C-alpha positions in Angstrom: 15.4 3.7 27.5 12.4 2.1 25.9 12.5 -1.6 25.1 11.8 -0.9 21.4 14.8 1.5 21.2 17.1 -1.0 22.9 15.9 -3.7 20.4 16.7 -1.4 17.5 20.2 -0.6 18.8 21.0 -4.3 19.3 19.5 -5.0 15.8 21.8 -2.3 14.4 24.9 -3.8 15.9 23.9 -7.2 14.5 23.3 -5.7 11.0 26.6 -3.8 11.2 28.5 -7.1 12.0 26.9 -9.0 9.2 27.1 -6.2 6.7 30.8 -5.6 7.4 31.4 -9.2 6.1 30.1 -8.3 2.6 31.8 -9.3 -0.6 34.9 -7.7 -1.9 32.9 -6.3 -4.8 30.5 -4.6 -2.4 33.4 -3.1 -0.4 34.9 -1.6 -3.5 31.9 0.5 -4.1 32.9 2.8 -1.2 36.6 1.8 -0.6 37.9 5.2 -1.7 39.8 7.2 0.9 37.8 10.3 0.0 35.2 11.3 2.6 31.6 11.2 1.4 28.6 12.7 3.1 25.0 11.7 2.1 21.9 13.6 3.3 19.0 11.3 4.0 15.5 12.4 4.8 12.5 10.3 5.8 8.9 11.2 6.3 6.1 10.0 8.6 8.8 9.5 11.3 7.6 8.3 14.7 10.3 8.2 17.5 10.7 4.4 17.0 11.0 4.9 13.2 13.5 7.6 13.7 15.6 5.4 16.0 15.5 2.7 13.3 16.6 5.0 10.5 19.5 6.4 12.6 20.5 2.9 13.6 20.6 1.8 10.0 22.7 4.8 9.0 25.1 4.1 11.8 25.4 0.4 10.7 26.2 1.5 7.1 28.7 4.0 8.3 30.5 1.4 10.4 30.9 -0.8 7.4 31.9 2.2 5.2 34.2 4.4 7.4 34.6 7.0 4.7 30.8 7.6 4.5 28.8 9.9 6.7 25.0 9.8 6.5 23.1 12.9 7.9 19.6 11.8 8.9 16.7 14.2 9.0 13.4 12.7 10.2 10.2 14.5 9.3 7.2 13.8 11.6 4.5 13.9 8.9 4.1 14.1 5.1 6.9 16.2 3.8 5.7 17.0 0.2 5.9 20.8 0.5 9.1 20.8 2.4 10.9 18.5 0.1 9.7 20.2 -3.1 10.8 23.6 -1.7 14.2 22.1 -0.9 14.5 20.6 -4.4 13.5 23.9 -6.0 16.3 25.6 -4.1 18.8 23.0 -5.1 19.1 21.7 -1.5 17.1 18.5 -1.6 18.3 15.4 0.2 20.6 13.0 -1.6 18.3 10.2 -0.6 14.7 10.5 0.3 12.4 7.8 1.9 9.3 8.9 0.1 5.6 8.0 -0.1 4.9 6.7 -3.6 2.8 9.4 -5.2 5.4 12.1 -4.5 7.9 10.7 -6.9 5.8 11.6 -10.0 6.2 15.3 -9.2 9.8 14.9 -8.2 10.8 13.1 -11.5 8.6 15.3 -13.6 10.4 18.4 -12.3 13.8 16.7 -12.9 14.6 16.5 -9.2 15.4 12.8 -9.0 17.1 10.3 -11.2 15.7 7.0 -12.7 17.2 3.9 -11.1 16.8 1.5 -14.0 20.5 1.0 -14.7 21.3 0.3 -11.0 18.3 -2.0 -10.5 18.8 -4.0 -13.8 22.4 -4.8 -13.0 21.7 -5.6 -9.4 22.0 -9.3 -8.4 19.0 -8.9 -6.0 16.5 -7.6 -8.7 14.8 -11.0 -9.1 14.1 -11.1 -5.3 11.5 -8.4 -5.5 7.8 -9.0 -6.3 7.4 -8.2 -10.0 4.0 -6.6 -9.2 5.7 -4.1 -6.8 8.3 -3.1 -9.5 5.5 -2.7 -12.1 3.6 -0.5 -9.8 6.6 1.8 -9.3 6.9 2.2 -13.0 3.3 3.6 -13.1 4.6 6.8 -11.4 6.7 7.7 -14.4 4.3 10.1 -16.3 6.5 10.1 -19.4 5.2 6.7 -20.3 8.8 5.3 -20.4 8.2 3.1 -17.3 11.3 4.1 -15.4 12.0 2.8 -12.0 12.0 5.9 -9.8 12.5 4.2 -6.4 13.0 0.9 -4.8 9.9 -0.2 -2.9 10.2 -1.4 0.6 6.7 -2.6 1.5 3.1 -2.5 0.5 -0.3 -2.3 2.2 -2.9 -4.9 1.4 -6.6 -4.2 1.0 -8.3 -6.6 3.4 -11.7 -8.1 3.8 -12.3 -8.7 7.5 -14.9 -11.4 8.2 -16.6 -13.0 11.2 -15.5 -16.5 10.5 -17.8 -17.9 13.2 -20.8 -16.2 11.5 -19.8 -17.5 8.1 -19.6 -21.0 9.5 -23.2 -20.7 10.7 -24.2 -19.3 7.3 -22.8 -22.3 5.5 -19.4 -21.0 4.7 -17.0 -22.9 7.0 -14.1 -22.2 4.8 -14.8 -18.5 4.5 -15.5 -16.4 1.5 -13.8 -17.6 -1.7 -15.6 -15.7 -4.5 -17.6 -12.5 -5.0 -20.7 -14.6 -5.3 -19.9 -16.0 -1.8 -19.5 -12.4 -0.6 -22.9 -11.2 -1.7 -24.7 -14.4 -0.7 -23.1 -14.6 2.8 -23.8 -10.9 3.5 -27.5 -11.6 3.3 -27.4 -15.0 5.1 -25.5 -13.5 8.1 -28.0 -10.7 8.6 -30.5 -11.0 11.4 -32.1 -7.6 12.0 -34.0 -8.8 15.1 -30.6 -9.2 16.8 -29.2 -5.9 15.3 -26.8 -8.1 13.4 -25.9 -7.3 9.7 -23.8 -9.3 7.3 -22.0 -6.2 5.9 -21.0 -2.7 6.9 -20.6 -0.3 4.0 -18.3 2.7 4.3 -20.8 5.2 2.9 -19.1 8.3 4.3 -15.6 9.8 3.9 -13.1 7.5 2.2 -15.6 5.0 1.0 -15.0 5.5 -2.7 -11.3 4.7 -2.4 -12.3 1.2 -1.4 -15.2 1.0 -3.8 -13.0 1.3 -6.9 -10.7 -1.5 -5.5 -13.8 -3.8 -5.2 -15.1 -2.9 -8.6 -11.8 -3.8 -10.4 -11.5 -6.9 -8.3 -15.0 -7.9 -9.4 -14.5 -7.2 -13.1 -10.9 -8.3 -13.5 -10.1 -5.3 -15.6 -6.4 -4.5 -15.1 -6.2 -0.8 -15.6 -8.1 2.4 -14.8 -7.4 3.5 -18.5 -7.3 1.1 -21.4 -4.6 1.0 -24.1 -6.3 3.9 -25.9 -6.3 6.1 -22.8 -10.1 5.7 -22.2 -11.3 5.5 -18.6 -12.7 2.1 -17.7 -14.3 2.9 -14.4 -17.8 3.1 -15.9 -17.5 -0.3 -17.5 -20.8 -2.3 -17.4 -19.3 -4.8 -15.0 -18.6 -2.0 -12.6 -22.1 -0.7 -12.9 -23.3 -4.2 -12.1 -21.1 -4.4 -9.1 -22.2 -1.0 -7.7 -25.8 -2.0 -8.2 -25.3 -5.2 -6.3 -23.1 -3.8 -3.6 -25.2 -0.7 -2.8 -28.3 -2.8 -3.2 -27.3 -4.5 0.1 -27.7 -1.1 1.9 -30.7 -1.5 4.3 -31.0 -5.1 3.3 -27.8 -6.6 4.7 -26.5 -3.4 6.4 -27.6 -0.9 9.0 -29.2 2.3 7.9 -26.4 4.2 9.6 -23.9 2.9 7.1 -24.8 5.9 4.9 -22.5 8.1 6.9 -20.0 5.5 8.1 -16.3 6.5 8.0 -13.5 4.3 9.2 -14.2 4.7 12.9 -17.8 3.7 12.6 -17.0 0.8 10.3 -14.5 -0.6 12.7 -16.8 -0.2 15.6 -19.6 -2.1 13.8 -17.3 -5.0 13.2 -15.6 -5.1 16.7 -18.9 -4.8 18.5 -20.6 -7.7 16.8 -22.9 -5.7 14.5 -21.3 -6.5 11.2 -19.9 -9.7 9.6 -17.9 -8.1 6.8 -15.9 -4.9 6.5 -13.3 -3.8 3.9 -10.2 -2.0 5.1 -6.5 -2.9 5.4 -4.1 -4.6 7.8 -3.7 -1.5 9.8 -6.7 -2.4 11.9 -5.5 -5.9 12.8 -4.5 -5.1 16.4 -7.9 -3.4 17.1 -9.8 -6.5 15.9 -7.5 -8.8 17.8 -8.1 -6.9 21.0 -11.9 -6.7 20.4 -12.1 -10.5 20.2 -9.6 -11.2 22.9 -7.3 -13.0 20.5 -9.9 -15.6 19.7 -9.0 -16.5 16.1 -12.1 -18.6 15.6 -14.2 -15.4 15.5 -12.5 -13.3 12.9 -10.2 -13.7 9.8 -8.6 -11.6 7.1 -8.5 -12.2 3.3 -7.6 -10.4 0.1 -9.9 -9.7 -2.7 -12.3 -12.7 -3.6 -12.0 -14.5 -6.9 -13.9 -13.0 -9.8 -15.6 -14.9 -12.6 -12.2 -15.3 -14.3 -11.0 -17.2 -11.2 -8.5 -14.4 -10.4 -7.9 -12.3 -7.3 -7.4 -8.8 -8.6 -5.9 -6.4 -6.1 -4.5 -2.9 -5.8 -0.8 -2.8 -5.0 -0.7 0.0 -2.5 2.9 1.1 -1.8 3.9 3.2 1.2 7.0 4.1 -0.8 10.7 3.7 -1.0 14.0 5.5 -1.5 14.9 7.9 -4.3 18.2 9.6 -5.4 18.3 13.3 -6.0 19.5 14.7 -9.3 22.0 16.9 -7.3 23.5 14.0 -5.4 27.3 14.1 -5.9 27.8 10.4 -5.1 24.9 8.5 -6.7 26.8 5.2 -6.7 27.2 5.4 -2.9 23.6 6.6 -2.5 22.5 3.5 -4.5 24.7 1.2 -2.4 23.0 2.6 0.7 19.5 2.1 -0.8 20.4 -1.5 -1.7 21.4 -2.1 1.9 18.2 -0.6 3.3 16.0 -2.5 0.8 17.1 -6.0 1.6 17.6 -8.5 4.4 16.9 -7.7 8.1 17.0 -4.0 7.3 13.8 -4.1 5.2 12.2 -6.6 7.5 12.4 -4.2 10.4 11.3 -1.3 8.1 8.1 -3.2 7.1 7.3 -4.0 10.7 7.7 -0.4 11.9 5.8 1.1 9.0 3.0 -1.5 9.2 3.5 -2.8 5.7 4.3 -6.2 4.0 7.8 -6.6 2.6 8.2 -6.9 -1.2 11.6 -8.5 -0.9 10.7 -12.1 -1.3 13.4 -13.8 0.9 12.0 -11.8 3.8 8.4 -12.1 2.8 8.8 -15.9 2.7 10.5 -16.3 6.1 9.9 -13.4 8.5 8.9 -14.5 11.9 6.6 -11.6 12.7 4.7 -12.2 9.4 4.0 -15.8 10.1 3.2 -15.3 13.8 -0.1 -13.7 12.8 -2.7 -15.2 10.5 -3.6 -11.9 8.8 0.0 -11.2 7.9 0.4 -14.8 6.8 -2.7 -14.5 4.6 -1.3 -11.3 3.0 2.1 -13.0 2.3 0.4 -16.0 0.7 -1.7 -13.7 -1.5 1.4 -11.7 -2.6 3.4 -14.9 -3.3 0.6 -16.6 -5.2 1.5 -16.3 -9.0 -2.2 -16.1 -9.8 -2.7 -12.9 -7.8 -3.2 -10.0 -10.2 -2.9 -6.2 -9.8 -4.6 -3.4 -11.6 -3.1 -0.1 -12.7 -4.8 2.5 -10.5 -3.3 5.9 -11.5 -3.4 7.0 -7.9 -0.7 9.6 -8.7 -3.2 11.9 -10.6 -2.8 15.3 -8.9 -6.5 15.9 -8.2 -7.4 12.3 -7.3 -8.3 13.3 -3.7 -10.9 15.8 -4.9 -12.5 13.3 -7.3 -12.7 10.7 -4.5 -14.4 13.3 -2.2 -17.0 14.0 -4.8 -17.6 10.3 -5.3 -18.1 9.8 -1.6 -21.1 12.2 -1.9 -22.5 10.6 -5.1 -22.1 7.2 -3.5 -24.6 8.3 -0.9 -27.0 9.4 -3.6 -26.9 6.0 -5.1 -27.4 4.3 -1.8 -30.5 6.4 -1.2 -31.9 6.0 -4.7 -31.3 9.6 -5.8 -28.9 8.6 -8.5 -28.2 5.5 -10.5 -25.0 3.5 -10.4 -24.4 4.3 -14.1 -24.9 8.0 -13.6 -22.4 8.0 -10.7 -19.8 6.0 -12.6 -20.3 8.1 -15.8 -19.6 11.2 -13.7 -16.6 9.5 -12.1 -15.2 8.5 -15.5 -15.5 12.0 -16.9 -13.6 13.5 -14.0 -10.9 10.9 -14.3 -10.7 11.3 -18.1 -10.3 15.0 -17.8 -7.5 14.6 -15.3 -5.8 11.9 -17.4 -6.0 14.0 -20.5 -4.5 17.0 -18.7 -1.8 15.3 -16.7 -0.8 12.2 -18.6 -1.8 12.4 -22.3 -0.3 15.8 -22.6 3.1 14.7 -21.3 
């Protein structure tokens, strides 16, 4: 048996032992002699994640002998399978979902809102408020219901060559967006095939471009209070002009077609001093620099001219309850168990996310053993960190991003202005919003 699976089984036994010592009130939730069966589905399930889910179900069952949890692990995104099951009235009682799915599930009356459960829960104040606010975005009715309990988030990360920044006069790293632009130029030495920045000009680039724009401007929503798209705001035009203005000046010419693979390779091979991605690439960078933490570092979005770090709260998801679930109170009790303590700590580690349950976020050993995870935790726990409302649940958002990837290349090569691109982007988003949100 693999070491990871042994660890999970030991972990499950420890959790079961601790959980069995819960309060009398907790025990009353499932103290009935009647037998209860919950169906529980999870997606993106690797073998190690499956072992974790099964171990957690077993731990819960041992503490609640009248409850049986039937686990179904799905190896990839399960959107079509789950929707088909819901349509047939055979959806899972509890679903560990990726965030954007829940809008369609709630819109079609397949899952229930969890507001009453959450608001009466004594753990509610232990969750990052920004995470809960982001969950409410997925309610297209505009009533801001809590549709799932978030387990963890992904943090947009600026990876930097800290040794190069020191040489360029930034020994403490990048603090502001002005530092970002200035240092990218100062770190560039074309005679050494060394560039201060690598731009993701190819596939996926626009998804990170909009995060940078909103960080730069400090605008807190893709649509304002009147439902008008803000992506073509003059501050965003200014940012795109400055950012793409670095192409060929502080970047390599090949950046025009860079996807993630090329972006990472440029950073790891010593050809780029700054890239924008997320924490998922941490181990690659650590390996490339042989664990030498004097050479690279991670940070969240720089401070804008308002003195704020505006970020996108990216949520891998959480757990929902089906409308057809016959025992929603017990389903909630299971969700509460999975969303707190050591259980959610292990979930976040396995899914590569940062916990939003503050007692774990503040103390977890694996987070504070690596500087990039620690930096993410400090960012999330900082009360001055802000988040913008992104509307990533819009059904045709992927198509819009794909078109903007192409138009970004036109701006980089001077075939289109930044304003033209952002006006086109705003029109597409506005049409989508008017169709899928305003009409609800």
